N, C-alpha and C positions, 0 to 999 in steps of 0.2 A: 667379246661381249657376251654376257649371260642374259638369256631371255627368260622372262617370267611366264610360267605356264600354270594356269589355274584349272582346277578340276570342276569347272562349272557344268552343271547338268543342263541339257538343252531345255529351254522353256517354251519351245514352239508348240509342243503338244499339251502343255499344261492348261487346265481349264481356266485358271486365273493367273494373269501376269501382273507382277508388281508395277509394270509400266503404267497400268491404269491409274495408279494412285499418285502419279508424279505431280498432279496439281494440288494435292492436299499439302498444306504448308505446315512445317514444324515450327515451333516456337522455342528459341533458346532463352530460358528464363534466368540465366546466370546460375549462381552468383559470380561476381567479379571482385568482391572485396577479399576473397581468399583464393589466390591464384594457384596454379600448378607449377611443377618444377621447370625452371628455365635452364637450358643447356648451352645456349650461346647467344650473344648479342653482337651484331656488327653494324657499324655506321659508315657514313660517307665522310671522309676527312674534310673538315671545314664547312660541312653542311649538317648541323645538328638536327635539322628537321626530319631527315630521312634515316630511319633505323629499321633493321631487320632483327626479329626475335625468333629464336628456335626454342621449341618446347620439347619436353621429354616424351609426350604422347598426344600433343594437340596440334602439331603442324608448325608452319612458318607464317609469321605475321609481318606486315610492313606498315609503317606510318610515314607520312610525309609532312606531318604537322606537330612533331614532337610528342606524339602519343595521345593527341586528342581523338583521333580516329584510327582504326586499325583495319587492315584488309587481310583476310586469310589467303595465302598464295598456294597452298599445297593440297587443297581439299579434293582435288581430282586424281591424286596419286594413290598408290596402293597402301601406303603406310603414313602415319603422322608422327612416328617416333623419329626425332631428329638428333643427330650427334653433333654436327658442326655446320657452320656456314662460312663460305669464303667469297669475298668480293674482289674481282679482278682490279688490281691497282691501276691498270691503264684504261679500263672501261667499266664504270660502275653498273652498267646494265648486264654484265656477265657475272652470273652468280652460280656458285657450286654449292650443293647441299649433300652432305653425307648423312644417310639415314641410320637410325639405330642409336639410341642414347649410349654414351660412353661411360656412364656412372652406374655400374652393374649392381644395383641394389636388388632386393628380392622382388620388387614390382616392376623391374625394367622391361621395356618393350623392344622386340627385335626390329631391325630395319630391313631394307630390301635393296641396298646398294647406293650408288652415286647418281645424282641428277644434276642437270645443268640447264640454266636459263640464259638466253641472250637478249631478253627484252625486259629486264628488271623484275622477273618473277611472274610475268603474265602467263607464259607457257613454259613447259619443262620437257626435257628429253632424258630418257633413261640412259646412263652411260656405263652400266655394268657393275661388276664387283658385288653381285647380289649376296653371295654367301659370306661376305665379311660381317654382315649382321649388325655390328656395332662399330661405328666410325668415330674416332676421337678427335681427329684434326685433319683439315685440308689446307695445304699451302700452295699458293700460286706463284710462279716465277715473277719477280717484279718487272721484268722487261720482256717476257715471252709468254703470251697468254695461252699458248698451246702446251706449255710445260706445267704439269700439276703433280703434286705428291699427295698421297692419301695415307694416313695412319689408321690402321684397322685393328681393333681389338680381337675380332673374330667371334665365334660362338661363345656366349657367356656361360652356357650350361654343358659344354662338352668340347672335345677336341675337334679341330678341323684345320685344313691346310690354307684356306683363303684368309690369311691374317698376316700382320706385319706391315711393311711399308711398300706401297705400290706407286708406280710412276708412269705417266703418259707424256709423250712429246708431240702428239698429234691431236690435242684437244679432247682426249677421251675415247678416241676410236679404238685404240689398243692400249693394253696395260702390261707392265712388267712388274713382277714381284722382285723388288731390289733388296729388301732386308727381311730375312726370315730365319728364325731359330728352329722351331719345330711346331707341331700342331697344338701345343699348349701355350705358347707365348704369342702375345699380340703387342701392338704399338699403343702405348698410353699417351704419348705426346710427340709433337714434331714442331720444329722451328727452323728458321732460315736466317742466315747472316744477311742483313739488308744491304751491306756494302759489297760483299762477295757472295752472290747467290749460289756459287758452287759448294759452299759450306752449309751443311744441314746437320741438325742434331735430332736424335730420336731416343725416346725412352721405351725399352722393351720390358714387358711385364707378363708374368705368368699369373693368370687368373682363371678360376673355374668355380662356378656356383652349383650347389645342389640344394634341395629343399631344406636340409638339416645343417648345412655348413657351407663354407667356401674356402678356397685356397687362394692366398694372395702372397706372391713373392717366391723368389728362387735365387740361386747363385748364378744361373745361366743368363738371366736377364740383366738389365743395366742400361747405361747410357752409351749410345753409339754415335759416331760422327762420320760424315762423308765429306770429302774434299773435291769430288769430281761430279758434282751435281746429282748425287744420289745413286750413282751407278754401283759404287762399292762403299763398304762401311767398315769401320774399325771400332772396337769396343774401347771406351775410355775408363781406365781403372785407377789412375794415379790420384789418390786422395779421396776416392769414393768408397762407400761400403761394399763389401763383397756380396752381401745378401740384401736385396731390396725388394719391397713390394711395388706399389704403384709409384710412378715417377713422372714428375713434370720438369720440363726443361725450357728455359727462356733466355733469349739473347737480348742484351740491353740495346735498344735502337740507337741511343745516343753514343754508344761506345761498344761496338760489336766484339771487342776483345773480352768483354765481361759476359760470362755465361753463368746462369744460375741453374742449380738442380735442387728441386724440392722432392723429398722422398719419404715414403713409409719405410722407416728404418730404425733399428735399435742403436745405430752408431751415429746418430745425428739426423736432423730433418732438413737442414738447408746447407748447401755447399756452393762455393763461388770459385770461378776460374777467371783470371785476368789475362790469360794467354790463349784464348779461343779453345779451351778444353784440354790443353796439354797437361795441366795440373789443376787440382781443386783443393780448396781449403774449407774445412767445416767452419761455418759461422754461427750455427744455432743448433741446439738440441731441443728447442721448445716444441712440444707436441701440439700446442694449441694452433700453430699455423697449419697443421695437417689435420688434426682432430680425428677423423675416421679415415684410415688410409685408402681403402678401396673407393670411397665415396667422394673424396675431395682431391687432396694432393695437387693443387694447382695454384698458380700465381701469375702476376703481371708486373712488368717493369715500366715505370714511368717513361714515356717517349723522350723526355728531355732531361731526365735525372737518373743516372744509373744506380743511385743509392736509395731512391724512393721505390719501395716495393709494396705491392698489395697481395694479400694472401686470402684465397677463397677457401673457407672452411666453415665450421659451425658458426663462428663469428667472423665478420669481415674485419681484417686487420691491416694496419699500415706500418711500415718501417721507413725511417728516414736515415738510417745508418747502415744501409746495405744488408739488413736482415739480422743484425746482432740483437736488436730488441724490436718488439712490435707492440702496438696498442690497438685495442678494438675500437672501431668506429662504426657508424651507421647502426647504432644501437636501437633506433626507433623503427627500423624496418625488420622484416621477417628474417629469421636466421637461416642457416644452411645455404651457403653461397656457392654458385657454380659458374657464373658467367660475369665478365667485366669487359666493357669496351671503353677505351680512353681515346678521345679525339687527339690524334698525333699533332694537329695544328694548334690545339688548345687543351692542354692536359688538365685544366680546371674542370672540363666537362666529362662526366663519367656516367655510363649506364651500367646498372648492377642487376644481375638476375639471381634468384634464389628459389627455394622451395615454395615461396609464397607469391612469386610474381616478379615484377620489375619496379625499379626506382631510378631516378636520375639525380645527379648533383651538379651544380654549376659553380661550386666553390671548392673543388678538389676534395670533396668528401666531408666537409664540415656539416652541411645540412643536406637533407634529402627530401625529394618529392616522390611519394609512392603513387604509382599509376594503377588505379583500381577500376579500370574499365575494360579489361580483357578477360572474358569468361573462359578460363582454361583450368577450372577446378578438376582435380583428380578424385572423383567419387569412387568409393568401394561399393557401398550399399545405400539404398534409399527406402523410405517407407512413407505411406500416405495416411492422412487422417480421413475420417469418414464424413467430414462436413461437406455441405454443398450450399451454394456453388463455390464459396471461398474456402477451399480446403488447403491443407498445408502439406509440404513435403519436407521430411527430415532425412539427413544422410551424413555419412562420415567421409572425410577426405584425407588423402595422403598428407601427413604432416601439417594439417590445417584444422584439426578438431572436427567436431560434429556441429551441424547447423540446422536450423529450421526456418522455412520461409513459406510464402504463399505462391501458389501456382497462378492465381489471378488476384488482382486487388481492385479496390474502389477508387483508386487515385490515378487513373490514366496510364498505368504501366507498373512495372516492377523495378525497383531500384535497390541498391545495396542495403539501404536502411531497412528494407523489409525483411532482411535476414538477421537472425539472432543466433549467437553461439550458444550451444547447449552444454558442451564440455570441451576440454582442451586435450591436446595430444594428437597422435595419429587417430583419426576417426574411422569407424567401420560401421557396424550395424547400429541402427536406431529403431526403436519401436514407439509409436504414438498410441496411447491408450485409446481403444475404439470408442469409448464413451466420454472421455475427458481429454481433448486434444492438447491441453496444457501440460499433461503428465507424459514425460518422455523418458524412456530408457536409452542410454547410449553407452559407449565404451571407448577406451583407448587401448593401445597395443598390449597384448599379453593377458587379456582377461580382466582389465580394470573396468568395472561396471558402475554406472551412475544412474540414479533416479532423480530427475529434475522436475520441479513444478515451475513452469515458465511464468505462471501468474504470480507466485509469491517469491520466486527466486531461491527457494530452498532446494539444496542439492545434497543427496545422500550417496555415500560410497556403499554399494550393495554387492561387491564382489564376493562370490562364494569362498574365494581364497584371497585375502587381502595381500599377502606377500607375493611379489612378482619375481624376485631374484635377479634383477638386472646385474650384469657383471658376472653371473655364475651360470652354470649349465642347468638345463631344465630337469635333469635327473635328481636334483636336490630337493625338488618340490613334491608334495603329495599328489597334487593334481597338475596336469599339464594343459595350459591354455595356449592356443595358437595366437600368432601375431594378429590374425583376423578371426576373432572368436565369434561363432554364430550365436545370435540372439533371435529367436523366432517366436511368433505368437501361436497360441492355441486357437484354431478356427471355431472352437465350440464354446469357449468361455472367455470373457473379456479380461479377466484378471489372471489367467494362467499363461505362463511363458516358459520357454525352455532355453537352456544355455548348454553349449557343448564344450567340454574340456577333453580329457581322455575318457571321461564318463559323461552321461547326460544328467544335467540338473533340471529340476522342475520347481517352479514357484507358483503358488495359487493366490498370492497377494501382490502380484505385479512387482516382484523382485525384492520384497522385504525379507523373505526367508526362502531358503533353498533346501531341496532334498535330492540326493543322487538317486536315480531310478535305473541305473545300469551298471554292469561291471565295466572294466576297461575294455573298450570296443576297438582299440588299436592293436597293432602287432607288438607294441611295447618293446621295440628293438633297442636295447641298451646302447648299441654302437651308434645310434642316431640321436642320442641324447647327451652328447658330450659337448665340450667347448667348441664354439664356432670360430672360424678364422685360422690364422697361422699360414705359413710357419713364422711370419714376422710378428704381426700383432694379433692377439686373441681379441675377439669382440663378441660379447653376449648382450644383445639388445632386445631379446625375445623374438627378433625377426626370424631366427632359425629354430625356434622351439618346434619340436617335431613329435610324431606319434600322438597326434591330436585330432579331434573331430573338427572338420571344417565345413560340413554341410549338414543341415538338420531340418526336418519338416514333419508335421503331423498331417495325416490325411484329412481333407475337408469332408470326405464322404463317410468316415467312420472314426469316432473318437477312440484314442488308445492305439491307433496304428501309426507308428512313428518310424521314420526312416533316418538313418545317420550314415554319413560318409566321412572317411578319415583321410588325412594327408599321406598316409603310408599304404593306402590301397584297399582298405576294408569297406565293404558296403553292407550295412546291417539293417535289420528291420525287427520290430516287435509288433505283435498283434494283440497284446494284452497290457498295454500301458507301461511296459518296461520290465515286467516280471521275467520274461524270457526273450532272448534275442537270437536271431539266426544270421550267420555270415553268408552273404549271397555272392561273394566275389567269384567263387569258382564257377558260378552259373553264367557268367558274362563271357560270351565268346570273343575270340580274337583281341583280347585285351592283355597287353603286357603286364607283368607283375608290378606291384607297388605303385599303381597309377592313382594319383590323388583324385578323390571324388569331389569335383568342384561344385556340383549342385545336384540335389534330388528334388523333383517336382511331382508330388502325388497328384493324381487326377481328381477332379471334382465329381467324376462320373462313376467312380467305383473304387473301393479300398484296395482292390487287387491290381489297379492300373497305376503305373508310375513311370517317370522318365529319370534317367541318371546320366549326368555328364561327367566325363573324366578329363582332366587337364594335365598333360604330360610335358608341357613346354619347359619346365624346370629340370626335366630329364632329357633335354635336347630333342624332344619330339613335338613338333608343332601341329601335328595332325588333330583334327576334331574327332572326339569320341563321344557319341551320343547313342543311348540305348533306350528301348521301351520294353516294359513287361506288362502283361495282362493277366498274370497268374500269381501275383504276390511275390515275384522275384525268382520263381522256379526256373523260368526261361527268359531270355532277353534277345532282342533283335536290334541290330545296328541300323540307325536311321540318319545317315549323314549325306544322302544324295543331294548335290547342289552346293554343299559347303566347300569353300576353297581349302586347299591343302594346309594353309597356315592359319586358318581361323579356329584356333583352339578356343574352347568354350568356357565361359564364366557362369552363364545362367541360361536356363530354359524356362519359359513361363507359358502356362496354359491359360487361354482366355477364359474368364469366369462364366461366360454365357455360351460360347461355342467351343466345345472341346476339341474340335479338329483344327482350330486356329491356334498355332503355336508361334512364339517369338523366341529367338535365340540370340543372346549377346555374346559376341566373340571378340577376339583381338583385332579382327578386320572389320568390325562394324556390326550392324543389326541385320538379322535375317528373319524371314517369316515363312511359315508353311501353312497352306490352306487344307492340307490333307493329313493332319496328325503326324507330320514329320516324314512322310514318304518323299517329299520333294521340298527343297529349300530355295529361296530366292532372296537376293539382296533387297533390303527395304530402301526405296528412293528417298531423297531429301535430306539424309544425314551424311556428314563426312565420315570417312573410314576410321573413326576413332574407336578405341576399345570400349565396349559396352559391358560394364560390370554388373549392372542390375536393371531390372525391368519391373514396373508395377502398373496395374490397370485399376483405375478408380471404379468402385462398384456402382456408383449412380451417375457420375458425369461421363463415364466411358472413355476417359482420356488414357492414352498410352504415355507413360512417363518413364523416361530412360535416364539412368545415371551413367554418365560416361567418365572414363578415366583420362581426362585431358581436355574436355570441352564442356564441363559443367553439366547442367540438366536440360534435357529437351522434352517438349510436350507435343504430341500429336492429338489435337482435340477431337473427341468423339470418333472412335474407330468403328462405329456401326457400319460404314461402307465395307470394311474388311470382313465383317461378320456376314453381311448379306450378299457379298459378291460370290456367286456360284455360277456354274455353267448355265443353269436355267435362267438366272437373272441376266447374264450377259448375252444371252441369245434373244432377249426381248428387244424391241425397237428402242425402248427407253425404260428407265426405272427410277423411282423416287425412293430414296432410302429413308427409313424411319427417323425423323428428327428427334434429338434428345430434348429434354425439358428446357424451355427458355425461361430466363429469369429477369424480372424487374428488380432493380436494387438501387439503393441509395449510393451516391458517389459525391465526392467533394474535391475541390481544388486544394491540393496539399503542399505543392512545392512550386517555387518560382525563382527565376534569376540565377539558376545554377550553372549556366554556361554550357559549353558543348562537350566537355570531357566526361561527365558522369554517364554511366551506362543506363539506358532505359529499355528494359525488355518489354516486349508487347504483351498486352492482355489478349485473351480471345475476343472476337468481335462481340459487341453488345447485341442483345436480342437473340434471334433464332438463327442457327446455322442450318441451311437447307442444302442438301447434297443430292445430286441426281446424276444419272448415267445416260449417255446417248450412244447408241451403237453406230448410228450414222447421222449426218446432218439432215434434218427433214427437208424434203423436196418441196413441200407446200407449207407455207406459214412459218412463223417464228416460234422458237421455244419460249414458253413463258410459264411463270409460276403464279398461282392465285392463292390468296389467303381467304378462307371462308369462315363465317361464324357458325354457331350451332344450328341456325335456321337456313344455312346455305347461301347467305348473302355474301357477295364478294367484297371484302374489306380493302383489299390491296391487290394489285397485279404488278409483277415484276417482269418486264419484257426485255430490257437491255441486259441480258445475261448471256453467258457463253453458249454458242450454238454449235460448236465443233464436237466431233466424237470424243468420248472419254468421260471421266468422272470429274464433275465440277462442284464447287461449293460457293454459295452466295449467302448473303446475310439479309435478313429482314429485321429492321429496327423496332418491330412491334407496333409501328404507327399505322393508323388508318389513313386512307386517302379519301377525303369527303368532298373535295371541290367538284363542282359540275364541269369545270374546265380541265379535267385530267389530261395531263400530257404524258407522253411515253416515259415510262420509268427509266431511270439511269442508275447505274451502280456507283456513280460518283456523287459526292456531296453537291448540293445546288449552288449556283452562283447568283449573286445579287441581280435583280431585274435590270434589264437594259432600257433606260428611258422611263418616263413617268407613266404609271398606270399599267405597266406590263410585267408584273411579277410572275414568278413561277407558280405552279399549282399549290394550293394551301394544303399542308399536311395536318392530319388530325391528331388526337391524343394517342398515347400508347394504350393498347387494349388492356382490359382488366384481366386478372387471373381467370383461367378457365380452360376449356378444351376447344380447340379450333381444328380446322382441316386445311391441309396444304394440297393443292392440285397441280400436278405437272401436266402441261399440254405440249406435245411435240408432234406437230402434224396432226394426224388422225388419232394418235395415241393419247390416252388420258389415264392418269393414276392418282389416287389420293392416299394420304397418310394423316393420321391424327397428330396434333401438336398440342402439348400441354404447356401453358404459361403459368408460372408461379411467381410469388414475391419472395424475396429472401426472408428468412425467419425473423430478422429484426424488424421488418416492415409489417408483419402481420397485425400488430395492434392498430396500425393506421389504415387498415383496409376500408372501414366506413368512410373516412375522409377522402380516400383515394377514389371511391365510387362517386362521392358527391362532386369531387373535382372533375371526374370524367363527364358527368352529366352537364356540369357547368361549361366544360369545354365544347360540348356538342352544341349547346345553346349559343355560345359565343361565336362559334363557327358560322352559324346561320347569319349573324350580323355581319361577319366578315365577308360572307358571300354577297350580301347586299351592298356592302361597301365596294367590293371589287366590281360589281355590275355598274355601280355609279361611276367609278373611276374610268371604266371603259367608255361610258357615255360621255364623260367629260373629255376624254381624249379624242373621241369621235367628233364632238362639237368643235373642239379646238382645231382639229385637222380640217374640218369643213370650212371654218372661218378663214383659215390660212389659204385653203384652196380657192375660196371665193375671192379673196384679195388678189391672189396670183392671177386668177382668170380675168378679173377686171383690169389688171395692169396689162396683161397680154392683149386684151381686146380694146385697150385704150378707153376704158369706161371710168369716168370720174365719179367717185362716190360723193354724196353730199356730206358736208361737214358733220351734220347731225348723225347721219348713219355711220360715218367713219368713227366718230367718238363713241357711238353705241357699241360698235364691234370691239373697239379697243377696251371699253369698259367690261365687255363680256370676257375678253382674253384675260384682263387683270383679275376679274372675279374667279375665273377658272384657275389661274395660277395660285390665288390665295387659298382656294379650296384644296388644290393639290398639295400645297405646302403644309396644310394641316395634316395630311396623310403621310407624306414622304419627306425625309430630310434630304437636302441637296448633297451632292457628292463633293462639293467644294466648300472652302471656308473652314474656320477653326472648328474643331470637333465639338466643343462645348459652347458654341455661340448661339445655339438655338435649343429649345426644349424638345422633348421626345415627340415623335410622330407615330401614327398608328402603324403604318407598314414598317417603318424603321424599327419600331419596337419588336415586331414579329421577327424581322431579320436578325436583330441583335440577339434575341433569345436563341434563334437558330445557331448564330455564330458561337454564342457561349457554349451551347451543347456540343457543337463539333469540336471546339477547342478543349473543353474541360470535362466533357462527359456528364454534364449536369442539366437538370431541369430546375427552373426557378418558379416556385409558386404555381398558381393556376395557369398563368400565362405561358409557362414553360411547356405545357402540354400541347401548344400550338406550334406548328413548324411549317415553313415553306420549303418545298422541295424534299429531297430524300437525303438523309445522313446515314452513313455506315459507321460513325464513330460515336462513342460516348455511352454512358450508362443511363440510369433512370433514378430519380429520387421519389420521394413520397408524393410528388405532385402537389395536391392541395392539403397534404397532411398537417401543415402548420396551422390551418384554420378550422374551426368547427364547421360541421356540415351546413348548419343554417346560415352562417356568415358566408360560406363559399357560394351559396346559391342566391343570396340577397345582396350583401354588401358588394361583392365583387361584380355581380351582374349589374348592379346599379351603376357602379363606377364605369364599367365598360359601356353601358347604354348611354350615359350622358355624353360621352365623347363620340359615339358612333351614330346615334340616331339623327341629330341635327345635320351632321355632315351628309348623311344619306339623302336628306330631303331637299336641301338647297339647290343642287345641280339641276333638278327637274325644272324649277322656275327659270333658271338661267338659260337652260337649253330651249325652253319654249320661246323666250324672247329672241334668242339668237336665230332659231329656226324660222320664226316668222319674218325676221329681217332678211334672211337668205331667200325665202320664198318670194318676198316682195321684189328683190332685185332680179331674180330669175324671170318673174312674170313681166317686169318692166322691159326686159330685153327680149321677151318672147321665148325664153329658153326654160322650159319646165323640166325639173329633175325627174329621174326615174320614179315611176308611180309607187313602187314598193318602198323605195327610200323615203318618199314624201310621207306615205302612210306611217312608216316606222317613226319618222321624226316628229310627226304631229300627234302620234298616238300615245303621248305620255300622260 
């Protein structure tokens, strides 16, 4: 067994440990309506509710309710690139996972060996075979759980020996390599005879990819068979092509004599044997069932019909005549299919996986239900708009186009409908115009550029070179654009953008016209500009277009300083806007030649400072390469301490406010440095998914991460990362500067959608307050106070985390104005228990302005300013909001009087009941007149209480509204839907952490808000407040009479209180 050893730097002596930030929660905002690539689907025969889904770079997911909910199972492991899943036929809790996708396209992620679970995926054990890197198939012996075979492709980008077919007979403790040709050939597929498990079939395939081409096929590979349980193998050649690329092999479950071979071949694509592989017959030359040889070449045989075949290719195809003809089906789901599970007990039930996610059919493929609640999008790049607080993120996805959506919404969360497609194709860079967020530049593969006005729907093709040359080599083009062409903004002018081909193009009108501003900045190696693929099938899709610019950036510190990096290893810079360029590659130490420059990050602190990342994984080198220069590229220093050996780098991003705070997106997740790259640490809270891009919002201070396998994640307000220093952490406590809090309008927009749709969370409404505790205070509790500009405490939060660490709580911007303040809780309030015993009354949300937040931890105190604003759309309503605020304060005074009255009523009722109980216990008979008087008092009290509160029993609409019930109902609405309703909505009982804010009284003119509404409230409140006094006086006098008749005077203070009304 091979053990994984990481080159982690010790963090014991670092001034800031990322463990401090484990309580800060990331938000996965989707989207889920455009999924990522699916590599395998496995179900439980006869139980369609339970399904496991493997993804190319997002991990393993499990559903137990047919896809309504999904649980990620693999997030604690080293890699989320999955090649295959196998479920033990004898025990469905035993699951094997082979990591490393087996479809070796240019964006494929490597794996880290084989894993096993014996508890249905709850926990995993590493079982070895780490250097196989890409596993295509796992087969478990149908009657012996300890015997397992693994088909391994091996390294996709270079030769290695750990490839072929491996076998274990002791449950994975030890492995034998039982089928091996050489360091260039791996196993593309593996299947077993269900009747005689000693018979196995394997496809052996030569494959190796480079950035500019790939090799697929040889004469040494082919189909092999074992008849002794995989210990020895023999090549099958009778009726099969001599030279084949990728190979799929399948045994018909209903008749194991029938064996199919699907192949990337010029001599046929489908072959059939009726004698367990002794001889084969070519049954089809149709290339559509294979489509792209290295990417698909896979099929399934119906469990009960040896002639019904399914082909996984660009289109999903079915044959009912043993493959002689085929028909495309599932035309309304995403194309590019890689995975299919057929329930062997009910072949009508199919689960299908493709580049766009998953779908299932319950009628043998005639109709399909697409499951769009799994956020596994494979983003390449993302970009943010400058709006606040409701800003947008746009980005391009692998085979799923370019999309734009909101990072937060007014509608209680983010759903798929909040995302809009910008352009089609494989999506990469997007640019949102800094002053017009509806204007977006996007692209598809090979330099197809688009300018789209999302408001009008007008889209223009703005490519500097419209011709793309699909099917031909890049050498035939004047300009060479990469598969992932960089489009970057100018930090000094909103209309200026740059695009990289083999030269740099500049536009000063946001893409309408282009001017080249550089010579060819690449090596222009003609040997790397030829046809890709072969020796079987040539393939030119632009994915292998080489000698191109792949990273590009202008210095924020100085206009005209532009850095460019190429895929063939050149790092160039101009200091005069492109008139002259300098090649800096020779200045970078310990860097192998021809290393692709994956990213250049110019510093905001000076034009001479920059970071450069190099990604050599497509040259079979997974090491991270990251350098820093402080002299304009004359010298460079490597800064990779703490990055794992296999964390090759896609992006490095400098924080716009604190230059020493860096973020690094790698194949193994997100890393952070607090000391300008001297030391790196893994950022907690994210799965180990490839992070391809990182953006930081300039005013909301959110860290937004584009992952290649789990869509987009947001860490709200990274101020704590900026302020966390050794000095800060040595203090007893610290209150981090809160970002601007927003009042905004929200609405109830969706209803009755069921449990399947994905609802991604918004950030908490109101103000996010973040604080640090070095230790738990020995005296007193930790609490937060909100103060106005005069120093008056508007709110105090006391039930907040008290333990050491960094914590984040939310203030919903409401004042607490009741004189009966109870201890604050971080949970929403519950309805009052019993009559007249409500929770403390909450006040209105505060008006826009500047407030102060005070942290009290034992004897330590610290304050920070807090700015409250309204969203721009609400600014015209500010006068009305202020009027509504004043009206709410006046109404609250009446509510306090009402509450005092209700408490008196409850006290009188309790004393009357106690009096009756005492007289019964002392065998005192009340006079009929007195008893009727007391009963009348109880009845009157009940009637008064009924005017205030609705009973908890009976039909919901059998009685009219009550005062307190109305308050609680408004509070319930706000918690449920994030809305305030009119002036009444600014009153709330208890504390709510959920929901937004609307205009309050914005719908009414100011004079009506203070007259009409106040009059309406006064009519219902004032009489109710006065009547109980008369009732109480009569009841109290009756009680005093009885006490005096028996010689039992009550407590003098109580008597004074009762009679002093």
